N, C-alpha and C positions, 0 to 999 in steps of 0.2 A: 504494500500500500504506500509505503514511503517513496519507493521508486516511481510508482504511478503518479504520485503527487508532483514529483520533480518534472516528469514528462508533461503533465497538464500545465504546470506553472510556466513552462517554456514554450507552450503552443502559442503562436502569434498569427491567428487567422484574421484576414480582413473582414470587416463587418458584412461585406457583400458575399462572402463565402459561408457555407454551412457544412458542418460535419456532424453526423450522428454518432454519438459515443454510447456504447453499451458494454456493460460488464455483468452479464446475466447468465452466463454459462454455469453449469453445475460445478465446474472446477474452480470458479471464482469464489473467494471468501465472502465478499459482500456484493450485493446487486447494486449497480450504479447505472444511471441513465442521464443523458444530457444531449442537448443540441448546442454545439460550439460554433461560434464564440459566445452566443447569447447567454448560455447557462454556466459559463466558466467559473464564476465566483461561487455559485451554488454547488457545483461539482467539487470544487476545492473544499468547501465547507463540509460536504458529505464525506469526502476522503478524510479530512481531519477528524470528524466524528468517528469514522470507522477505525482510524488508527488508535484513538483513545479507547474505543470499545475493545479492540483486539488486544491492546496492551493490558487491559484490566482482567483479561481471562488468563488463568494459569493452567487449568486442565480442561481443554475442550477438544472435541473431535471435529476437525474441520469438515469432514465429509458427512457427518451425521448430525451436525448441529442445526437446530431450527433458527435460521437467520431472520425469520420474520418477527421474532420477539425482541 
């Protein structure tokens, strides 16, 4: 998640361009969705929240955890 944050932080798309960002595959720790560049700040906030959440967990099973909670 920290690496993803760096990538998103450095994305510099013109306002006239649009990129759909999805991180919703079963192998992803957290489901994220955004349309860039419009949702960049929200996506970064979601990534920060995800980083805090993941750091707070000591014993969790990434593949069997219910991420909707």
